[in-house]
C-alpha positions, 0 to 999 in steps of 0.5 A: 427140319431135323432128320427125325422129322423126315417121313420114313417113306420119303427118307427111304425114297431119297436113299434108294441107290441108283434111282433118280428122284423126280416130282409127281403131279402133286409135287411129291418126290418119287423114284423114277423108272429111269435109273442113274445108270440109264442117264450115264449110259446116254451119250453126251453130245459130241462133235465129229469133223469130216473133210470133203474135197472136189475129187470126191464129187467128180463126174459127168453130172452137175449133182452127186451125193456121197455118204458122209457117215452112218448115223447110228441107231437111236442117235440124234443129229443136233447140229451141223457146221460147214466151212470151206478152206479152199473155194470150189471151182466148176460151173456157174455155182457150186454148193454143198448140201447135208441131209439124207437120201429123201431130203438132201438139204435137210441139215445144210441147204445149198452152202455156197462153197464157190465164194471166197474163203473167209472167217465169216463164210460158213453155214450152220444149222441146229435143227435137231433130227432123229431119222430113225431108231435104225442106222441111217446114212447122212449124205453130202451132195455137191451141185455145180449148177449148169456145169459138170462136177468133173470140171472142178479143179479145187475145193476143200470143206470141213463139216462138223456134226454134233450127235448124241445117242439115246441109252 
């Protein structure tokens, strides 16, 4: 097709600066209401690493939650990976959960951090989650089964969180 054969309205559409061209329900190209600058404004998924240790959970209880971070408004939590670098001690079991106040294991449910550290001992979850269009706290919860968290004397874990934010 020669340049002169392109319909004028289609040519004008294709040359509309800053507009994303999409197909309508008939397969014809149209300019969307979303501009290229809107797409650029949306954040690319990024990873953030958090480190927690046994002292952050110490207490005369077998279950304690702490705020890991605040998920910003309009953000999507895309994946969570947890890996311990030092085994946690205390209680018959010792597990970490990553979630929210209403669902403490929503993203990681009961990862055993008392097990021996190895290259294959990690937890991963790629359940997408958007909690709200407002900020929300993401929590990490420790549970030591029948023992008290104050009985722990070792334990370090890294938690990587992948997020993106809508424009």
